[in-house]
A tleap script that builds the chain and sets N, CA, C and O, in Angstrom:
source leaprc.protein.ff14SB
mol = sequence {
  NMET GLY ALA TYR GLN THR TYR PRO MET ASN
  TRP ARG GLY ILE SER LEU THR VAL ARG TYR
  ASN PRO ASP TYR SER ALA SER TYR HIE GLU
  ILE TYR ARG VAL GLN LEU GLY HIE LEU GLU
  VAL ARG CYS HIE ASP PRO LEU PRO ILE THR
  SER THR GLY TYR CYS SER TYR PHE THR PRO
  VAL SER HIE ILE GLU GLU TRP GLY GLY PRO
  LEU GLU PHE VAL LYS ALA TRP LEU ASP LYS
  ASP ALA GLU GLN PRO GLU TRP LYS ALA GLN
  ASN GLU GLN SER ARG GLN LEU THR LEU CPHE
}
set mol.1.N position { 0.848 -1.180 0.000 }
set mol.1.CA position { 0.000 0.000 0.000 }
set mol.1.C position { 0.887 1.234 0.000 }
set mol.1.O position { 1.793 1.367 0.823 }
set mol.2.N position { 0.613 2.125 -0.929 }
set mol.2.CA position { 1.407 3.337 -1.069 }
set mol.2.C position { 1.003 4.424 -0.090 }
set mol.2.O position { 0.082 4.266 0.712 }
set mol.3.N position { 1.714 5.521 -0.183 }
set mol.3.CA position { 1.459 6.652 0.707 }
set mol.3.C position { 0.437 7.600 0.086 }
set mol.3.O position { 0.316 7.698 -1.135 }
set mol.4.N position { -0.287 8.285 0.945 }
set mol.4.CA position { -1.265 9.280 0.499 }
set mol.4.C position { -0.580 10.609 0.233 }
set mol.4.O position { 0.356 11.001 0.929 }
set mol.5.N position { -1.067 11.285 -0.785 }
set mol.5.CA position { -0.672 12.649 -1.085 }
set mol.5.C position { -1.860 13.527 -0.704 }
set mol.5.O position { -3.002 13.182 -1.009 }
set mol.6.N position { -1.612 14.644 -0.050 }
set mol.6.CA position { -2.685 15.520 0.418 }
set mol.6.C position { -2.594 16.861 -0.303 }
set mol.6.O position { -1.527 17.468 -0.400 }
set mol.7.N position { -3.745 17.304 -0.806 }
set mol.7.CA position { -3.817 18.548 -1.569 }
set mol.7.C position { -4.941 19.429 -1.043 }
set mol.7.O position { -6.065 18.952 -0.886 }
set mol.8.N position { -4.667 20.710 -0.766 }
set mol.8.CA position { -5.762 21.646 -0.489 }
set mol.8.C position { -6.404 22.026 -1.817 }
set mol.8.O position { -5.743 22.049 -2.855 }
set mol.9.N position { -7.695 22.322 -1.771 }
set mol.9.CA position { -8.403 22.684 -2.998 }
set mol.9.C position { -9.502 23.678 -2.664 }
set mol.9.O position { -10.085 23.642 -1.580 }
set mol.10.N position { -9.770 24.553 -3.600 }
set mol.10.CA position { -10.882 25.480 -3.466 }
set mol.10.C position { -11.780 25.276 -4.672 }
set mol.10.O position { -11.353 25.419 -5.818 }
set mol.11.N position { -13.029 24.938 -4.394 }
set mol.11.CA position { -13.997 24.728 -5.469 }
set mol.11.C position { -15.170 25.678 -5.250 }
set mol.11.O position { -15.910 25.548 -4.274 }
set mol.12.N position { -15.334 26.624 -6.155 }
set mol.12.CA position { -16.427 27.606 -6.090 }
set mol.12.C position { -16.523 28.286 -4.729 }
set mol.12.O position { -17.614 28.504 -4.202 }
set mol.13.N position { -15.362 28.617 -4.172 }
set mol.13.CA position { -15.307 29.307 -2.886 }
set mol.13.C position { -15.398 28.389 -1.678 }
set mol.13.O position { -15.420 28.871 -0.546 }
set mol.14.N position { -15.450 27.088 -1.888 }
set mol.14.CA position { -15.524 26.118 -0.789 }
set mol.14.C position { -14.161 25.463 -0.632 }
set mol.14.O position { -13.624 24.906 -1.589 }
set mol.15.N position { -13.600 25.526 0.572 }
set mol.15.CA position { -12.313 24.892 0.855 }
set mol.15.C position { -12.514 23.416 1.163 }
set mol.15.O position { -13.398 23.040 1.932 }
set mol.16.N position { -11.682 22.596 0.554 }
set mol.16.CA position { -11.735 21.169 0.824 }
set mol.16.C position { -10.332 20.584 0.729 }
set mol.16.O position { -9.394 21.251 0.294 }
set mol.17.N position { -10.205 19.339 1.140 }
set mol.17.CA position { -8.941 18.629 1.078 }
set mol.17.C position { -9.140 17.354 0.277 }
set mol.17.O position { -10.116 16.628 0.463 }
set mol.18.N position { -8.201 17.099 -0.613 }
set mol.18.CA position { -8.207 15.877 -1.405 }
set mol.18.C position { -6.988 15.054 -0.990 }
set mol.18.O position { -5.854 15.531 -1.030 }
set mol.19.N position { -7.247 13.818 -0.595 }
set mol.19.CA position { -6.161 12.872 -0.310 }
set mol.19.C position { -6.202 11.812 -1.398 }
set mol.19.O position { -7.272 11.337 -1.780 }
set mol.20.N position { -5.006 11.441 -1.901 }
set mol.20.CA position { -4.944 10.508 -3.021 }
set mol.20.C position { -3.812 9.520 -2.813 }
set mol.20.O position { -2.680 9.891 -2.504 }
set mol.21.N position { -4.150 8.249 -2.993 }
set mol.21.CA position { -3.162 7.181 -2.938 }
set mol.21.C position { -3.214 6.460 -4.283 }
set mol.21.O position { -4.168 5.732 -4.556 }
set mol.22.N position { -2.189 6.656 -5.133 }
set mol.22.CA position { -2.210 6.038 -6.454 }
set mol.22.C position { -1.811 4.565 -6.464 }
set mol.22.O position { -1.830 3.920 -7.512 }
set mol.23.N position { -1.453 4.039 -5.304 }
set mol.23.CA position { -1.038 2.633 -5.214 }
set mol.23.C position { -1.698 2.007 -3.990 }
set mol.23.O position { -1.022 1.562 -3.063 }
set mol.24.N position { -3.030 1.979 -4.003 }
set mol.24.CA position { -3.780 1.555 -2.819 }
set mol.24.C position { -3.659 0.069 -2.507 }
set mol.24.O position { -3.564 -0.307 -1.339 }
set mol.25.N position { -3.660 -0.784 -3.537 }
set mol.25.CA position { -3.702 -2.224 -3.283 }
set mol.25.C position { -2.815 -2.993 -4.247 }
set mol.25.O position { -3.124 -3.114 -5.433 }
set mol.26.N position { -1.711 -3.510 -3.728 }
set mol.26.CA position { -0.809 -4.322 -4.549 }
set mol.26.C position { -1.498 -5.620 -4.979 }
set mol.26.O position { -1.296 -6.079 -6.104 }
set mol.27.N position { -2.300 -6.209 -4.108 }
set mol.27.CA position { -2.970 -7.464 -4.454 }
set mol.27.C position { -4.005 -7.248 -5.566 }
set mol.27.O position { -4.166 -8.108 -6.432 }
set mol.28.N position { -4.701 -6.121 -5.548 }
set mol.28.CA position { -5.647 -5.805 -6.619 }
set mol.28.C position { -4.901 -5.743 -7.950 }
set mol.28.O position { -5.370 -6.257 -8.966 }
set mol.29.N position { -3.742 -5.108 -7.924 }
set mol.29.CA position { -2.932 -4.989 -9.139 }
set mol.29.C position { -2.471 -6.364 -9.612 }
set mol.29.O position { -2.476 -6.640 -10.811 }
set mol.30.N position { -2.074 -7.222 -8.685 }
set mol.30.CA position { -1.622 -8.570 -9.053 }
set mol.30.C position { -2.748 -9.388 -9.670 }
set mol.30.O position { -2.527 -10.109 -10.643 }
set mol.31.N position { -3.936 -9.288 -9.123 }
set mol.31.CA position { -5.068 -10.084 -9.602 }
set mol.31.C position { -5.634 -9.537 -10.911 }
set mol.31.O position { -5.816 -10.287 -11.870 }
set mol.32.N position { -5.908 -8.248 -10.952 }
set mol.32.CA position { -6.615 -7.643 -12.089 }
set mol.32.C position { -5.709 -6.923 -13.081 }
set mol.32.O position { -6.162 -6.499 -14.144 }
set mol.33.N position { -4.431 -6.783 -12.736 }
set mol.33.CA position { -3.481 -6.060 -13.588 }
set mol.33.C position { -3.910 -4.620 -13.833 }
set mol.33.O position { -3.670 -4.052 -14.899 }
set mol.34.N position { -4.549 -4.045 -12.823 }
set mol.34.CA position { -4.988 -2.652 -12.867 }
set mol.34.C position { -4.540 -2.003 -11.563 }
set mol.34.O position { -4.769 -2.542 -10.481 }
set mol.35.N position { -3.911 -0.860 -11.673 }
set mol.35.CA position { -3.483 -0.135 -10.479 }
set mol.35.C position { -4.679 0.603 -9.885 }
set mol.35.O position { -5.299 1.434 -10.548 }
set mol.36.N position { -4.997 0.290 -8.629 }
set mol.36.CA position { -6.159 0.873 -7.958 }
set mol.36.C position { -5.758 2.093 -7.141 }
set mol.36.O position { -4.842 2.032 -6.321 }
set mol.37.N position { -6.445 3.189 -7.373 }
set mol.37.CA position { -6.217 4.406 -6.608 }
set mol.37.C position { -7.364 4.657 -5.644 }
set mol.37.O position { -8.479 4.176 -5.845 }
set mol.38.N position { -7.077 5.412 -4.600 }
set mol.38.CA position { -8.094 5.778 -3.614 }
set mol.38.C position { -8.075 7.284 -3.428 }
set mol.38.O position { -7.027 7.878 -3.175 }
set mol.39.N position { -9.247 7.893 -3.556 }
set mol.39.CA position { -9.427 9.325 -3.329 }
set mol.39.C position { -10.288 9.533 -2.092 }
set mol.39.O position { -11.275 8.826 -1.888 }
set mol.40.N position { -9.919 10.484 -1.284 }
set mol.40.CA position { -10.760 10.948 -0.183 }
set mol.40.C position { -10.960 12.443 -0.359 }
set mol.40.O position { -10.006 13.184 -0.596 }
set mol.41.N position { -12.195 12.876 -0.242 }
set mol.41.CA position { -12.514 14.299 -0.297 }
set mol.41.C position { -13.119 14.655 1.049 }
set mol.41.O position { -14.067 14.016 1.505 }
set mol.42.N position { -12.560 15.684 1.684 }
set mol.42.CA position { -13.035 16.115 3.003 }
set mol.42.C position { -13.331 17.605 2.978 }
set mol.42.O position { -12.569 18.405 2.434 }
set mol.43.N position { -14.466 17.955 3.585 }
set mol.43.CA position { -14.903 19.341 3.606 }
set mol.43.C position { -15.829 19.541 4.801 }
set mol.43.O position { -16.485 18.597 5.242 }
set mol.44.N position { -15.886 20.754 5.325 }
set mol.44.CA position { -16.814 21.057 6.429 }
set mol.44.C position { -18.234 21.309 5.932 }
set mol.44.O position { -19.179 21.355 6.719 }
set mol.45.N position { -18.371 21.470 4.629 }
set mol.45.CA position { -19.670 21.774 4.024 }
set mol.45.C position { -20.136 20.619 3.141 }
set mol.45.O position { -19.316 19.826 2.676 }
set mol.46.N position { -21.425 20.519 2.910 }
set mol.46.CA position { -21.906 19.538 1.926 }
set mol.46.C position { -21.351 19.878 0.540 }
set mol.46.O position { -21.089 21.040 0.228 }
set mol.47.N position { -21.182 18.860 -0.266 }
set mol.47.CA position { -20.709 19.014 -1.633 }
set mol.47.C position { -21.645 18.246 -2.558 }
set mol.47.O position { -22.416 17.408 -2.091 }
set mol.48.N position { -21.592 18.512 -3.844 }
set mol.48.CA position { -22.448 17.763 -4.759 }
set mol.48.C position { -22.212 16.254 -4.720 }
set mol.48.O position { -23.110 15.478 -5.047 }
set mol.49.N position { -21.009 15.835 -4.322 }
set mol.49.CA position { -20.684 14.410 -4.287 }
set mol.49.C position { -20.915 13.784 -2.923 }
set mol.49.O position { -20.812 12.565 -2.783 }
set mol.50.N position { -21.227 14.595 -1.909 }
set mol.50.CA position { -21.467 14.069 -0.569 }
set mol.50.C position { -22.206 15.084 0.289 }
set mol.50.O position { -21.825 16.253 0.345 }
set mol.51.N position { -23.244 14.644 0.945 }
set mol.51.CA position { -23.995 15.553 1.817 }
set mol.51.C position { -23.320 15.712 3.176 }
set mol.51.O position { -23.648 16.629 3.929 }
set mol.52.N position { -22.373 14.818 3.496 }
set mol.52.CA position { -21.697 14.863 4.795 }
set mol.52.C position { -20.383 15.624 4.765 }
set mol.52.O position { -19.847 15.968 5.818 }
set mol.53.N position { -19.858 15.891 3.581 }
set mol.53.CA position { -18.554 16.540 3.476 }
set mol.53.C position { -17.405 15.556 3.394 }
set mol.53.O position { -16.247 15.966 3.311 }
set mol.54.N position { -17.706 14.251 3.417 }
set mol.54.CA position { -16.658 13.230 3.284 }
set mol.54.C position { -17.041 12.258 2.183 }
set mol.54.O position { -18.180 11.796 2.116 }
set mol.55.N position { -16.081 11.952 1.320 }
set mol.55.CA position { -16.316 10.978 0.257 }
set mol.55.C position { -15.055 10.135 0.072 }
set mol.55.O position { -13.949 10.671 0.004 }
set mol.56.N position { -15.225 8.833 -0.008 }
set mol.56.CA position { -14.158 7.880 -0.281 }
set mol.56.C position { -14.477 7.221 -1.617 }
set mol.56.O position { -15.598 6.762 -1.837 }
set mol.57.N position { -13.485 7.176 -2.510 }
set mol.57.CA position { -13.750 6.690 -3.862 }
set mol.57.C position { -12.545 5.900 -4.372 }
set mol.57.O position { -11.411 6.377 -4.334 }
set mol.58.N position { -12.811 4.686 -4.847 }
set mol.58.CA position { -11.781 3.835 -5.426 }
set mol.58.C position { -11.979 3.786 -6.938 }
set mol.58.O position { -13.105 3.647 -7.417 }
set mol.59.N position { -10.891 3.901 -7.682 }
set mol.59.CA position { -10.972 3.879 -9.138 }
set mol.59.C position { -9.610 3.505 -9.711 }
set mol.59.O position { -8.588 3.726 -9.061 }
set mol.60.N position { -9.578 2.947 -10.907 }
set mol.60.CA position { -8.279 2.714 -11.535 }
set mol.60.C position { -7.511 4.033 -11.687 }
set mol.60.O position { -8.091 5.067 -12.018 }
set mol.61.N position { -6.225 3.976 -11.446 }
set mol.61.CA position { -5.378 5.167 -11.535 }
set mol.61.C position { -5.456 5.781 -12.929 }
set mol.61.O position { -5.337 6.997 -13.081 }
set mol.62.N position { -5.654 4.950 -13.939 }
set mol.62.CA position { -5.741 5.480 -15.305 }
set mol.62.C position { -6.880 6.484 -15.454 }
set mol.62.O position { -6.774 7.416 -16.252 }
set mol.63.N position { -7.969 6.311 -14.698 }
set mol.63.CA position { -9.081 7.273 -14.758 }
set mol.63.C position { -8.653 8.630 -14.199 }
set mol.63.O position { -9.005 9.675 -14.746 }
set mol.64.N position { -7.899 8.602 -13.118 }
set mol.64.CA position { -7.394 9.851 -12.526 }
set mol.64.C position { -6.431 10.535 -13.493 }
set mol.64.O position { -6.492 11.747 -13.700 }
set mol.65.N position { -5.546 9.740 -14.078 }
set mol.65.CA position { -4.543 10.291 -14.991 }
set mol.65.C position { -5.174 10.867 -16.260 }
set mol.65.O position { -4.663 11.838 -16.819 }
set mol.66.N position { -6.283 10.275 -16.719 }
set mol.66.CA position { -6.968 10.797 -17.904 }
set mol.66.C position { -7.428 12.242 -17.708 }
set mol.66.O position { -7.517 13.005 -18.669 }
set mol.67.N position { -7.717 12.610 -16.474 }
set mol.67.CA position { -8.182 13.974 -16.168 }
set mol.67.C position { -7.033 14.916 -15.828 }
set mol.67.O position { -7.244 16.117 -15.662 }
set mol.68.N position { -5.816 14.378 -15.723 }
set mol.68.CA position { -4.666 15.227 -15.436 }
set mol.68.C position { -4.235 15.208 -13.985 }
set mol.68.O position { -3.376 15.999 -13.595 }
set mol.69.N position { -4.799 14.336 -13.179 }
set mol.69.CA position { -4.405 14.214 -11.772 }
set mol.69.C position { -5.609 14.289 -10.848 }
set mol.69.O position { -6.730 14.523 -11.297 }
set mol.70.N position { -5.376 14.090 -9.555 }
set mol.70.CA position { -6.482 14.017 -8.596 }
set mol.70.C position { -7.280 15.310 -8.458 }
set mol.70.O position { -8.503 15.254 -8.331 }
set mol.71.N position { -6.634 16.459 -8.480 }
set mol.71.CA position { -7.375 17.715 -8.324 }
set mol.71.C position { -8.269 17.990 -9.521 }
set mol.71.O position { -9.409 18.426 -9.362 }
set mol.72.N position { -7.761 17.740 -10.707 }
set mol.72.CA position { -8.551 17.953 -11.911 }
set mol.72.C position { -9.721 16.965 -11.961 }
set mol.72.O position { -10.825 17.319 -12.376 }
set mol.73.N position { -9.466 15.720 -11.533 }
set mol.73.CA position { -10.521 14.707 -11.494 }
set mol.73.C position { -11.636 15.126 -10.540 }
set mol.73.O position { -12.814 15.074 -10.894 }
set mol.74.N position { -11.262 15.543 -9.330 }
set mol.74.CA position { -12.259 15.941 -8.330 }
set mol.74.C position { -13.021 17.179 -8.802 }
set mol.74.O position { -14.237 17.255 -8.627 }
set mol.75.N position { -12.328 18.145 -9.397 }
set mol.75.CA position { -13.011 19.340 -9.897 }
set mol.75.C position { -14.050 18.971 -10.958 }
set mol.75.O position { -15.180 19.458 -10.916 }
set mol.76.N position { -13.673 18.117 -11.903 }
set mol.76.CA position { -14.612 17.700 -12.950 }
set mol.76.C position { -15.790 16.938 -12.350 }
set mol.76.O position { -16.929 17.108 -12.787 }
set mol.77.N position { -15.525 16.113 -11.364 }
set mol.77.CA position { -16.571 15.340 -10.683 }
set mol.77.C position { -17.546 16.283 -9.970 }
set mol.77.O position { -18.762 16.135 -10.089 }
set mol.78.N position { -17.001 17.248 -9.233 }
set mol.78.CA position { -17.843 18.224 -8.537 }
set mol.78.C position { -18.665 19.044 -9.535 }
set mol.78.O position { -19.867 19.234 -9.353 }
set mol.79.N position { -18.005 19.523 -10.585 }
set mol.79.CA position { -18.717 20.321 -11.600 }
set mol.79.C position { -19.858 19.531 -12.226 }
set mol.79.O position { -20.951 20.063 -12.417 }
set mol.80.N position { -19.611 18.273 -12.543 }
set mol.80.CA position { -20.650 17.436 -13.164 }
set mol.80.C position { -21.825 17.231 -12.213 }
set mol.80.O position { -22.979 17.408 -12.603 }
set mol.81.N position { -21.536 16.858 -10.968 }
set mol.81.CA position { -22.618 16.604 -10.013 }
set mol.81.C position { -23.324 17.884 -9.580 }
set mol.81.O position { -24.471 17.835 -9.136 }
set mol.82.N position { -22.656 19.022 -9.702 }
set mol.82.CA position { -23.283 20.300 -9.349 }
set mol.82.C position { -24.395 20.662 -10.325 }
set mol.82.O position { -25.208 21.538 -10.031 }
set mol.83.N position { -24.445 20.010 -11.468 }
set mol.83.CA position { -25.495 20.252 -12.456 }
set mol.83.C position { -26.781 19.507 -12.126 }
set mol.83.O position { -27.810 19.741 -12.760 }
set mol.84.N position { -26.738 18.615 -11.144 }
set mol.84.CA position { -27.928 17.858 -10.752 }
set mol.84.C position { -28.959 18.789 -10.112 }
set mol.84.O position { -28.585 19.678 -9.347 }
set mol.85.N position { -30.235 18.605 -10.405 }
set mol.85.CA position { -31.275 19.482 -9.852 }
set mol.85.C position { -31.277 19.530 -8.315 }
set mol.85.O position { -31.553 20.577 -7.729 }
set mol.86.N position { -30.974 18.413 -7.672 }
set mol.86.CA position { -30.977 18.383 -6.201 }
set mol.86.C position { -29.927 19.334 -5.629 }
set mol.86.O position { -30.193 20.061 -4.671 }
set mol.87.N position { -28.729 19.323 -6.223 }
set mol.87.CA position { -27.665 20.197 -5.730 }
set mol.87.C position { -27.995 21.655 -6.032 }
set mol.87.O position { -27.786 22.527 -5.189 }
set mol.88.N position { -28.504 21.921 -7.217 }
set mol.88.CA position { -28.858 23.299 -7.563 }
set mol.88.C position { -29.892 23.844 -6.585 }
set mol.88.O position { -29.788 24.991 -6.149 }
set mol.89.N position { -30.886 23.035 -6.238 }
set mol.89.CA position { -31.929 23.471 -5.304 }
set mol.89.C position { -31.338 23.682 -3.914 }
set mol.89.O position { -31.641 24.677 -3.256 }
set mol.90.N position { -30.505 22.760 -3.467 }
set mol.90.CA position { -29.899 22.885 -2.140 }
set mol.90.C position { -28.981 24.099 -2.074 }
set mol.90.O position { -28.980 24.832 -1.085 }
set mol.91.N position { -28.209 24.307 -3.120 }
set mol.91.CA position { -27.294 25.434 -3.166 }
set mol.91.C position { -28.059 26.752 -3.174 }
set mol.91.O position { -27.667 27.696 -2.487 }
set mol.92.N position { -29.138 26.828 -3.937 }
set mol.92.CA position { -29.948 28.039 -3.990 }
set mol.92.C position { -30.605 28.302 -2.635 }
set mol.92.O position { -30.648 29.441 -2.171 }
set mol.93.N position { -31.110 27.258 -2.014 }
set mol.93.CA position { -31.763 27.418 -0.708 }
set mol.93.C position { -30.774 27.907 0.348 }
set mol.93.O position { -31.135 28.702 1.216 }
set mol.94.N position { -29.534 27.437 0.279 }
set mol.94.CA position { -28.535 27.859 1.276 }
set mol.94.C position { -28.172 29.326 1.125 }
set mol.94.O position { -27.663 29.937 2.065 }
set mol.95.N position { -28.424 29.897 -0.042 }
set mol.95.CA position { -28.119 31.321 -0.269 }
set mol.95.C position { -29.251 32.237 0.206 }
set mol.95.O position { -29.038 33.433 0.402 }
set mol.96.N position { -30.444 31.682 0.389 }
set mol.96.CA position { -31.596 32.479 0.787 }
set mol.96.C position { -31.542 32.787 2.285 }
set mol.96.O position { -31.253 31.911 3.100 }
set mol.97.N position { -31.815 34.001 2.623 }
set mol.97.CA position { -31.904 34.389 4.012 }
set mol.97.C position { -33.298 34.062 4.528 }
set mol.97.O position { -34.287 34.229 3.813 }
set mol.98.N position { -33.374 33.602 5.758 }
set mol.98.CA position { -34.692 33.325 6.347 }
set mol.98.C position { -34.798 34.072 7.662 }
set mol.98.O position { -33.794 34.306 8.335 }
set mol.99.N position { -36.011 34.443 8.026 }
set mol.99.CA position { -36.235 35.127 9.286 }
set mol.99.C position { -36.588 34.136 10.403 }
set mol.99.O position { -36.580 34.489 11.582 }
set mol.100.N position { -36.895 32.906 10.018 }
set mol.100.CA position { -37.305 31.913 11.022 }
set mol.100.C position { -36.470 30.680 10.896 }
set mol.100.O position { -36.659 29.726 11.651 }
savepdb mol mol.pdb
quit
């Protein structure tokens, strides 16, 4: 199991942390001949990819590399999921001021 790399990130004014391990499982690689990566996204706020602010995601490293690295992958993932009607509604509601 490889070491994690930690990256700070800002997405649309929201601070988050991306942790990435490009060599998560040697046995997975031996069996499937695919290098398995692990991404963790942590934030104090809800995100389009997680309502809790934490997301753990396993994927072949080649998928991460196709996007140019972990930060670019996470940004594209967030941007894509931010187009979902549920996130748009939640995001709009969080901007509205309420008296009660």
